[in-house]
Residue frames relative to the residue before (quaternion, step in Angstrom):
aa qw qx qy qz dx dy dz
M 1.0000 0.0000 0.0000 0.0000 0.00 0.00 0.00
L 0.6171 0.5699 -0.3473 0.4169 3.52 1.10 -0.80
E 0.6065 0.5860 -0.3644 0.3949 3.59 1.12 -0.51
I 0.7079 0.4375 -0.2634 0.4879 3.56 1.12 -0.60
L 0.4849 0.6511 -0.4614 0.3578 3.60 1.19 -0.03
S 0.0291 0.7691 -0.6373 0.0382 3.55 -1.09 0.75
P 0.6566 -0.5025 0.3756 0.4187 3.59 -1.24 0.35
R 0.6510 0.5122 -0.3275 0.4546 3.60 1.00 -0.73
L 0.6311 0.5253 -0.3308 0.4651 3.57 0.96 -0.77
L 0.6836 0.4774 -0.2889 0.4705 3.58 0.86 -0.94
A 0.6325 0.5200 -0.3312 0.4690 3.57 1.11 -0.65
D 0.6265 0.5233 -0.3290 0.4747 3.58 1.07 -0.73
L 0.6628 0.5030 -0.3068 0.4622 3.59 0.90 -0.82
F 0.6597 0.5030 -0.2978 0.4724 3.55 1.00 -0.86
V 0.6985 0.4729 -0.2863 0.4544 3.58 0.76 -0.96
N 0.6498 0.5099 -0.3103 0.4706 3.57 0.91 -0.90
G 0.6254 0.5289 -0.3315 0.4683 3.60 1.05 -0.72
L 0.6537 0.5113 -0.3129 0.4619 3.55 0.94 -0.86
L 0.6663 0.5189 -0.3100 0.4367 3.57 0.89 -0.90
F 0.6978 0.4387 -0.2812 0.4915 3.58 0.90 -0.86
G 0.6527 0.5413 -0.3199 0.4226 3.59 0.97 -0.80
A 0.5190 0.6406 -0.4172 0.3824 3.58 1.19 -0.41
M 0.6501 0.5114 -0.3219 0.4608 3.60 1.04 -0.77
Y 0.5802 0.5491 -0.3562 0.4848 3.56 1.11 -0.65
G 0.6685 0.5299 -0.2984 0.4282 3.52 0.94 -0.97
V 0.6479 0.5050 -0.3283 0.4663 3.62 0.94 -0.82
A 0.6582 0.4926 -0.3137 0.4751 3.58 0.95 -0.82
A 0.6583 0.5179 -0.3150 0.4464 3.60 1.01 -0.74
I 0.5951 0.5572 -0.3639 0.4506 3.58 1.12 -0.63
G 0.6532 0.5090 -0.3111 0.4664 3.54 1.01 -0.89
L 0.6342 0.5175 -0.3231 0.4750 3.61 1.00 -0.79
S 0.6551 0.5461 -0.3015 0.4262 3.54 0.99 -0.87
L 0.6413 0.5138 -0.3117 0.4771 3.57 1.04 -0.86
I 0.6972 0.4808 -0.2847 0.4492 3.55 0.86 -0.96
F 0.6632 0.4919 -0.2990 0.4784 3.55 1.00 -0.84
G 0.6372 0.5690 -0.3317 0.4002 3.55 0.97 -0.82
T 0.7629 0.3509 -0.2102 0.5007 3.57 0.96 -0.81
M 0.7867 0.3527 -0.1666 0.4784 3.63 0.93 -0.87
R 0.3023 -0.7796 0.4821 0.2614 3.59 1.34 -0.43
I 0.5600 0.5383 -0.4347 0.4558 3.60 0.95 0.83
I 0.3808 -0.6606 0.5898 0.2660 3.55 -1.28 0.50
F 0.2312 -0.8115 0.5276 0.0987 3.55 -0.29 1.27
L 0.1670 -0.8415 0.5104 0.0595 3.58 0.21 1.34
A 0.5978 0.5701 -0.3604 0.4333 3.62 1.21 -0.30
Q 0.4056 0.7302 -0.4708 0.2841 3.62 1.25 -0.07
G 0.6553 0.5148 -0.3208 0.4501 3.60 0.92 -0.84
A 0.6519 0.5107 -0.3184 0.4613 3.57 1.00 -0.86
M 0.6301 0.5180 -0.3313 0.4742 3.62 1.07 -0.68
I 0.6146 0.5369 -0.3410 0.4666 3.56 1.12 -0.72
V 0.6634 0.4908 -0.3042 0.4760 3.60 0.89 -0.93
L 0.6333 0.5364 -0.3333 0.4473 3.59 0.94 -0.83
A 0.6414 0.4923 -0.3156 0.4967 3.59 1.04 -0.78
G 0.6342 0.5312 -0.3379 0.4489 3.58 1.02 -0.71
Y 0.6367 0.4954 -0.3321 0.4888 3.59 1.06 -0.71
A 0.6009 0.5482 -0.3672 0.4512 3.64 1.00 -0.65
A 0.6630 0.4840 -0.3072 0.4814 3.57 0.95 -0.89
Y 0.6358 0.5500 -0.3267 0.4319 3.58 0.96 -0.91
W 0.7350 0.4193 -0.2540 0.4684 3.62 0.77 -0.99
A 0.5879 0.5446 -0.3800 0.4619 3.56 1.11 -0.53
F 0.6780 0.4667 -0.3037 0.4799 3.59 1.05 -0.73
Q 0.6853 0.4963 -0.2969 0.4426 3.63 0.91 -0.84
L 0.7820 0.3728 -0.1865 0.4634 3.56 0.88 -0.93
L 0.7995 0.2743 -0.1240 0.5198 3.51 1.06 -0.77
G 0.4223 -0.7209 0.4546 0.3088 3.58 1.27 -0.27
V 0.4178 0.7068 -0.4760 0.3152 3.58 1.19 0.46
D 0.5083 -0.6510 0.4831 0.2906 3.56 -0.93 1.00
P 0.5505 -0.6451 0.4043 0.3426 3.62 -0.89 0.83
Y 0.6610 0.5080 -0.3252 0.4463 3.57 1.02 -0.63
L 0.6087 0.4934 -0.3522 0.5119 3.59 1.22 -0.39
T 0.5883 0.5527 -0.3647 0.4640 3.59 1.11 -0.63
M 0.6118 0.5752 -0.3429 0.4211 3.54 0.99 -0.81
V 0.6339 0.5241 -0.3408 0.4553 3.61 0.96 -0.83
A 0.6838 0.4599 -0.2950 0.4836 3.65 0.96 -0.79
L 0.6700 0.5407 -0.3005 0.4103 3.58 1.01 -0.75
I 0.5714 0.6203 -0.3856 0.3742 3.57 1.08 -0.59
P 0.7021 0.4050 -0.2916 0.5079 3.69 0.75 -0.86
L 0.6357 0.5310 -0.3375 0.4473 3.59 0.98 -0.73
S 0.6568 0.4980 -0.3073 0.4756 3.56 1.01 -0.81
L 0.5915 0.5562 -0.3593 0.4601 3.58 1.07 -0.64
A 0.6955 0.4627 -0.2802 0.4729 3.55 0.88 -0.95
V 0.6410 0.5043 -0.3357 0.4713 3.61 0.98 -0.72
G 0.6435 0.5243 -0.3312 0.4487 3.59 0.95 -0.80
A 0.6448 0.5126 -0.3204 0.4678 3.59 0.97 -0.86
A 0.6654 0.5047 -0.2994 0.4614 3.56 0.96 -0.88
I 0.6544 0.5022 -0.3252 0.4624 3.62 0.90 -0.80
Y 0.6252 0.5282 -0.3379 0.4647 3.58 1.01 -0.76
Q 0.7052 0.4845 -0.2753 0.4385 3.58 0.81 -1.00
L 0.7102 0.4666 -0.2511 0.4635 3.56 1.04 -0.83
L 0.8238 0.2982 -0.0980 0.4720 3.53 0.86 -1.00
F 0.8289 0.2969 -0.1212 0.4583 3.58 0.88 -0.90
R 0.4794 0.6944 -0.4602 0.2762 3.65 1.08 -0.33
R 0.7236 0.4269 -0.2692 0.4708 3.59 0.76 -0.96
A 0.6502 0.5251 -0.3120 0.4519 3.57 1.00 -0.88
A 0.6282 0.5578 -0.3479 0.4162 3.63 1.03 -0.74
A 0.6565 0.5203 -0.3181 0.4440 3.60 1.14 -0.48
L 0.5753 0.5934 -0.3706 0.4237 3.57 1.26 -0.28
E 0.4981 -0.6382 0.4931 0.3186 3.56 -1.09 0.68
D 0.6842 0.4476 -0.2880 0.4985 3.58 1.04 -0.69
K 0.2200 -0.8285 0.5035 0.1082 3.58 -0.36 1.19
N 0.4226 0.7092 -0.4683 0.3149 3.55 1.26 0.06
T 0.5871 0.5800 -0.3631 0.4325 3.58 1.09 -0.59
S 0.6705 0.4873 -0.2861 0.4807 3.58 0.90 -0.95
L 0.6610 0.5045 -0.3217 0.4529 3.54 0.97 -0.78
L 0.6465 0.4974 -0.3245 0.4790 3.61 1.02 -0.74
I 0.6110 0.5302 -0.3573 0.4669 3.62 1.04 -0.66
A 0.6517 0.5211 -0.3129 0.4537 3.58 0.97 -0.90
V 0.6540 0.5017 -0.3072 0.4756 3.59 0.99 -0.85
G 0.6467 0.5140 -0.3117 0.4695 3.60 0.98 -0.83
L 0.6457 0.5080 -0.3221 0.4705 3.55 0.98 -0.81
M 0.6283 0.5471 -0.3281 0.4454 3.58 0.99 -0.78
F 0.6873 0.4693 -0.2755 0.4811 3.57 0.86 -0.98
M 0.6348 0.5266 -0.3414 0.4508 3.60 0.99 -0.71
L 0.6714 0.4979 -0.3032 0.4576 3.55 0.90 -0.94
E 0.6311 0.5387 -0.3263 0.4529 3.57 0.99 -0.86
S 0.6784 0.4825 -0.2972 0.4677 3.60 0.88 -0.92
L 0.6594 0.5136 -0.3165 0.4486 3.58 0.90 -0.86
M 0.6689 0.4932 -0.3070 0.4638 3.56 0.93 -0.85
S 0.6404 0.5207 -0.3207 0.4646 3.57 1.05 -0.78
L 0.6655 0.4967 -0.2997 0.4696 3.58 0.95 -0.79
A 0.7071 0.4650 -0.2604 0.4648 3.57 0.93 -0.90
W 0.8483 0.1673 -0.0548 0.4994 3.63 0.85 -0.85
T 0.4760 -0.6757 0.4118 0.3837 3.58 1.33 0.15
P 0.5753 -0.6177 0.4077 0.3483 3.64 -1.17 0.42
D 0.4370 0.7121 -0.4700 0.2847 3.63 1.20 -0.07
P 0.5094 -0.6447 0.4733 0.3176 3.60 -0.98 0.83
R 0.1287 -0.7690 0.6240 0.0518 3.56 -1.14 0.77
S 0.0029 0.7952 -0.6064 0.0036 3.55 -1.14 0.66
I 0.4106 -0.6913 0.5429 0.2422 3.54 -1.18 0.56
T 0.0599 -0.7928 0.6064 0.0134 3.56 -0.78 1.00
T 0.0611 -0.7981 0.5990 -0.0238 3.57 -0.36 1.30
G 0.7045 -0.4606 0.3378 0.4211 3.52 -1.33 0.01
Y 0.7451 0.3728 -0.2168 0.5088 3.57 1.22 -0.42
T 0.3576 0.7704 -0.4700 0.2402 3.59 1.28 0.12
A 0.7676 0.3631 -0.1785 0.4970 3.58 0.89 -0.95
T 0.5632 0.6266 -0.3843 0.3774 3.58 1.21 -0.06
G 0.0053 0.7982 -0.6021 0.0189 3.52 -1.23 0.45
F 0.2328 -0.7553 0.5947 0.1473 3.55 -1.29 -0.05
E 0.4011 -0.7185 0.5165 0.2371 3.57 -1.20 0.36
V 0.0489 -0.7563 0.6520 0.0221 3.51 -1.18 0.76
A 0.8309 -0.0851 0.0208 0.5495 3.57 -0.53 1.11
G 0.7306 -0.4472 0.2338 0.4600 3.55 1.00 0.82
V 0.6174 0.5122 -0.3482 0.4850 3.60 1.28 -0.01
R 0.3574 -0.7395 0.5385 0.1881 3.53 -0.86 1.08
L 0.0714 -0.8059 0.5878 0.0014 3.56 -0.79 1.07
S 0.4001 -0.7050 0.5420 0.2215 3.50 -1.05 0.90
V 0.5413 -0.6345 0.4424 0.3297 3.57 -0.98 0.81
T 0.7044 0.4652 -0.2859 0.4536 3.60 0.82 -0.97
R 0.6565 0.4965 -0.3325 0.4604 3.60 0.93 -0.74
T 0.6521 0.5073 -0.3179 0.4650 3.55 1.00 -0.80
A 0.6109 0.5385 -0.3356 0.4735 3.55 1.09 -0.73
G 0.6505 0.5215 -0.3100 0.4569 3.55 0.99 -0.89
F 0.6380 0.5283 -0.3133 0.4644 3.56 1.02 -0.81
A 0.6608 0.4988 -0.2974 0.4755 3.58 0.97 -0.93
I 0.6399 0.5146 -0.3269 0.4679 3.61 1.00 -0.79
A 0.6308 0.5297 -0.3334 0.4586 3.61 1.03 -0.83
I 0.6460 0.5079 -0.3337 0.4619 3.63 0.92 -0.81
L 0.6661 0.5081 -0.2932 0.4607 3.58 0.95 -0.99
A 0.6410 0.5183 -0.3245 0.4639 3.61 1.01 -0.82
T 0.6481 0.5140 -0.3190 0.4626 3.58 0.98 -0.86
L 0.6542 0.5074 -0.3039 0.4714 3.59 0.91 -0.86
G 0.6689 0.5062 -0.3042 0.4515 3.50 0.93 -0.93
V 0.6624 0.4814 -0.3147 0.4800 3.63 0.87 -0.79
T 0.6380 0.5392 -0.3263 0.4424 3.60 0.98 -0.85
L 0.6671 0.4768 -0.2964 0.4897 3.59 0.97 -0.93
F 0.6264 0.5356 -0.3489 0.4462 3.60 0.97 -0.78
L 0.6994 0.4744 -0.2744 0.4587 3.61 0.87 -0.89
R 0.7714 0.4022 -0.1882 0.4559 3.58 0.98 -0.80
K 0.7938 0.3478 -0.1554 0.4741 3.56 1.04 -0.71
T 0.7075 0.4126 -0.2775 0.5023 3.66 1.16 -0.14
L 0.5998 -0.5797 0.4137 0.3648 3.53 -1.14 0.62
V 0.6431 0.5240 -0.3163 0.4603 3.56 1.01 -0.86
G 0.6391 0.5299 -0.3043 0.4670 3.57 1.00 -0.91
K 0.6563 0.4908 -0.3126 0.4802 3.59 0.94 -0.85
A 0.6296 0.5212 -0.3448 0.4615 3.59 1.04 -0.64
V 0.6114 0.5320 -0.3395 0.4774 3.58 1.09 -0.72
R 0.6607 0.4872 -0.3142 0.4769 3.59 0.90 -0.83
A 0.6374 0.5320 -0.3357 0.4450 3.61 0.97 -0.77
V 0.6739 0.4845 -0.3002 0.4702 3.58 0.88 -0.92
S 0.6520 0.5206 -0.3281 0.4429 3.60 0.97 -0.78
E 0.6752 0.4850 -0.2896 0.4743 3.59 1.14 -0.56
N 0.7735 -0.1500 0.1439 0.5988 3.59 0.89 -0.95
M 0.3079 -0.7883 0.5107 0.1515 3.57 -0.22 1.33
D 0.6857 0.4922 -0.3101 0.4375 3.60 0.83 -0.95
A 0.6528 0.4915 -0.3209 0.4788 3.62 0.93 -0.80
A 0.6438 0.5209 -0.3314 0.4520 3.58 0.96 -0.74
A 0.6432 0.5129 -0.3187 0.4708 3.56 1.03 -0.74
L 0.6396 0.5438 -0.3346 0.4280 3.61 1.04 -0.67
V 0.7129 0.4130 -0.2495 0.5089 3.61 1.16 -0.54
G 0.6903 -0.5375 0.2630 0.4068 3.57 1.22 0.49
I 0.4975 0.6256 -0.4580 0.3890 3.63 1.19 0.16
A 0.3490 -0.7325 0.5527 0.1899 3.58 -0.92 0.99
P 0.3596 -0.7838 0.4536 0.2249 3.65 -0.23 1.15
H 0.6688 0.5107 -0.3153 0.4387 3.54 0.94 -0.86
R 0.6352 0.5198 -0.3278 0.4679 3.59 1.04 -0.70
V 0.6520 0.4939 -0.3091 0.4851 3.58 1.04 -0.82
N 0.6079 0.5511 -0.3447 0.4559 3.60 1.02 -0.78
M 0.6634 0.5171 -0.2991 0.4507 3.54 0.92 -0.97
I 0.6559 0.5088 -0.3118 0.4622 3.58 0.96 -0.90
A 0.6777 0.4971 -0.2945 0.4548 3.57 0.86 -0.93
F 0.6284 0.5306 -0.3144 0.4741 3.53 1.10 -0.82
A 0.6655 0.5155 -0.2959 0.4515 3.56 0.91 -0.98
V 0.6468 0.5165 -0.3111 0.4669 3.58 0.99 -0.80
G 0.6335 0.5403 -0.3084 0.4600 3.53 1.10 -0.83
I 0.6719 0.4712 -0.2879 0.4936 3.58 1.00 -0.78
A 0.6026 0.5446 -0.3568 0.4616 3.58 1.12 -0.63
L 0.6438 0.4993 -0.3194 0.4839 3.58 1.08 -0.71
A 0.5882 0.5394 -0.3714 0.4745 3.58 1.16 -0.50
G 0.6237 0.5410 -0.3335 0.4551 3.58 1.05 -0.71
V 0.6430 0.5187 -0.3007 0.4765 3.54 1.05 -0.88
A 0.6885 0.4689 -0.2893 0.4717 3.58 0.85 -0.96
G 0.6434 0.5364 -0.3436 0.4246 3.66 0.98 -0.72
C 0.6507 0.4985 -0.3195 0.4753 3.61 0.95 -0.79
T 0.6618 0.5011 -0.3044 0.4672 3.54 0.97 -0.86
L 0.6485 0.5268 -0.3091 0.4543 3.60 0.97 -0.89
A 0.7116 0.4816 -0.2683 0.4356 3.58 0.81 -1.02
S 0.6667 0.4947 -0.3070 0.4654 3.54 1.16 -0.53
T 0.7219 0.4151 -0.2263 0.5052 3.58 1.29 -0.20
Y 0.8203 0.1189 -0.0329 0.5585 3.59 0.93 -0.88
A 0.5648 -0.5586 0.4743 0.3795 3.58 -1.30 0.22
I 0.1598 -0.7803 0.6006 0.0705 3.55 -1.07 0.82
D 0.0424 -0.7557 0.6508 0.0600 3.51 -1.30 0.44
P 0.6967 -0.5202 0.2805 0.4065 3.64 -1.14 0.46
Y 0.7369 0.4278 -0.2314 0.4695 3.60 1.12 -0.57
F 0.4556 0.6938 -0.4500 0.3295 3.57 1.25 0.15
G 0.5542 0.6708 -0.3747 0.3202 3.58 1.17 -0.55
F 0.6379 0.5357 -0.3493 0.4290 3.62 0.92 -0.84
L 0.6524 0.5105 -0.3159 0.4626 3.58 0.92 -0.91
F 0.6655 0.5081 -0.3024 0.4555 3.52 0.97 -0.91
S 0.6030 0.5526 -0.3403 0.4639 3.60 1.10 -0.65
L 0.6500 0.5056 -0.3124 0.4736 3.57 0.99 -0.86
K 0.6692 0.4868 -0.3166 0.4636 3.58 0.91 -0.85
A 0.6360 0.5147 -0.3354 0.4670 3.61 1.03 -0.67
L 0.6280 0.5311 -0.3248 0.4669 3.55 1.14 -0.71
I 0.6252 0.5125 -0.3383 0.4816 3.59 1.07 -0.73
A 0.6287 0.5347 -0.3274 0.4601 3.59 0.97 -0.91
L 0.6582 0.5156 -0.3115 0.4515 3.57 0.97 -0.90
A 0.6446 0.5115 -0.3174 0.4714 3.57 1.03 -0.80
L 0.6448 0.5189 -0.3231 0.4589 3.59 0.97 -0.79
G 0.7359 0.4441 -0.2335 0.4546 3.56 0.94 -0.94
G 0.5038 -0.6343 0.4455 0.3813 3.55 1.04 -0.69
L 0.4882 -0.6766 0.4693 0.2892 3.57 -0.84 0.99
G 0.8237 0.2369 -0.1890 0.4793 3.54 -1.05 0.80
N 0.6446 0.5050 -0.3214 0.4756 3.59 1.20 0.13
V 0.3286 -0.7884 0.4907 0.1726 3.59 -0.22 1.33
G 0.6928 0.4552 -0.2800 0.4842 3.54 0.80 -0.93
G 0.6316 0.5385 -0.3187 0.4578 3.56 1.12 -0.72
A 0.6120 0.5515 -0.3440 0.4505 3.57 1.09 -0.71
L 0.6554 0.4824 -0.3091 0.4920 3.59 1.01 -0.78
A 0.6419 0.5197 -0.3184 0.4653 3.56 0.96 -0.93
G 0.6507 0.5099 -0.3243 0.4597 3.63 0.99 -0.79
G 0.6400 0.5118 -0.3334 0.4663 3.57 1.02 -0.72
L 0.6388 0.5169 -0.3179 0.4730 3.60 0.98 -0.81
A 0.6548 0.5120 -0.3052 0.4648 3.55 0.95 -0.91
L 0.6604 0.5052 -0.3051 0.4643 3.59 0.94 -0.84
G 0.6269 0.5438 -0.3213 0.4560 3.56 1.06 -0.79
V 0.6650 0.4969 -0.2930 0.4744 3.57 1.00 -0.84
I 0.6324 0.5192 -0.3264 0.4733 3.58 1.03 -0.87
E 0.6898 0.4678 -0.3047 0.4610 3.62 0.83 -0.84
S 0.6151 0.5508 -0.3468 0.4449 3.56 1.03 -0.75
G 0.6839 0.4707 -0.2797 0.4822 3.59 0.91 -0.94
A 0.6717 0.5082 -0.3075 0.4427 3.54 0.92 -0.88
S 0.6221 0.5470 -0.3365 0.4477 3.61 1.07 -0.72
F 0.6962 0.4607 -0.2792 0.4745 3.58 1.08 -0.70
F 0.7647 0.3834 -0.2000 0.4777 3.58 0.83 -1.02
L 0.7753 0.1618 -0.0804 0.6052 3.61 1.17 -0.60
P 0.1395 -0.8322 0.5310 0.0779 3.61 0.42 1.15
G 0.8082 0.2396 -0.2111 0.4949 3.54 -0.87 1.02
W 0.6988 0.4617 -0.2627 0.4791 3.56 1.27 -0.09
A 0.3340 0.7871 -0.4750 0.2082 3.57 1.23 0.13
D 0.6761 0.4870 -0.2969 0.4665 3.58 0.89 -0.95
A 0.6392 0.5293 -0.3293 0.4503 3.61 0.99 -0.83
V 0.6399 0.5219 -0.3152 0.4678 3.57 1.01 -0.84
A 0.6407 0.5327 -0.3167 0.4533 3.59 0.99 -0.91
Y 0.6966 0.4563 -0.2890 0.4723 3.59 0.90 -0.89
L 0.5969 0.5548 -0.3597 0.4545 3.58 1.13 -0.61
V 0.6384 0.5147 -0.3083 0.4822 3.59 0.97 -0.89
F 0.6062 0.5643 -0.3303 0.4528 3.58 1.05 -0.85
L 0.6989 0.4737 -0.2678 0.4641 3.57 0.82 -1.00
L 0.6553 0.5147 -0.3193 0.4513 3.56 0.97 -0.82
V 0.6479 0.5129 -0.3216 0.4624 3.57 1.02 -0.79
L 0.6562 0.5008 -0.3173 0.4667 3.57 0.97 -0.80
M 0.6686 0.5082 -0.2985 0.4534 3.58 1.08 -0.68
F 0.8426 0.2471 -0.0723 0.4730 3.55 0.77 -1.07
R 0.7914 0.1370 -0.0744 0.5911 3.58 1.25 -0.34
P 0.0159 -0.8656 0.5005 0.0078 3.63 0.76 1.02
E 0.6402 0.5251 -0.3476 0.4399 3.62 1.08 -0.45
G 0.6151 -0.5483 0.3579 0.4393 3.62 1.24 -0.16
L 0.5572 -0.6321 0.4376 0.3139 3.52 -1.20 0.61
F 0.7716 0.3612 -0.1802 0.4916 3.59 1.09 -0.63
V 0.5488 0.5432 -0.4096 0.4859 3.56 1.18 0.71
R 0.4535 -0.7057 0.4785 0.2597 3.50 -0.82 0.94
S 0.4287 -0.7190 0.4855 0.2521 3.59 -0.71 1.08
V 0.2709 -0.7285 0.6072 0.1647 3.52 -1.19 0.71
K 0.2845 -0.7796 0.5314 0.1700 3.59 -0.47 1.07
K 0.3754 -0.7324 0.5296 0.2053 3.49 -0.96 0.95
A 0.4611 -0.6906 0.4806 0.2820 3.53 -0.99 0.82
């Protein structure tokens, strides 16, 4: 195999890994926001991504709406849905010290969404085929897909948008304050439940963005969400909890790892990803892209 390796092949593997890993990064950012404020791992994030993908698919099939235009409409809708889910399912559980209740609710929501999507649309994979789906272009000899490149650009914009939201707005600063110390934030007048709802809504909005991007590039089915949640969790572990830029970087790193593993170890890409996850948790639990703090 070493004889067929070339700089161009390695560049193709690297670039394609980055482009696919960008979607992991967007999902990981949503997980990071929800975990940062509520301290739960929202395993239903992948199911929400697939649900958004189905929305884009049916908007294209029935109405002829481009998936990227659907994304624009889905962002405010996803914000509203996220706020409603928090109020209905997680508001009371978020106040409990034992976060197992919230985790079980998230797992139940995931299974419910998977079953409903399977009953409504069957388990058959679906994909969006537009006039530009099979098109691409070359940059420095590397062939790039239009849809994957668009997904990468959207991931960068989403990361910048969330970063600006957290750093430059009063609401974003409140989210950061609650994620660092909920009790102290409450003492200075910040309403924790309102902040939780906002962070949860933004996390679901990111799921809407990832879903439209995913459906315009790959085939989706109702049960793909759980696997995607696991990959987003690995990306989050690689990037470091509470680190928006790190979540994207972790997704990109995971995409490159899977791309290389798929070529060099066919059929073992998932196993390699989980092995990297375990090694990071064992030797670098704070994440690969977080500066270590040395203990005195």
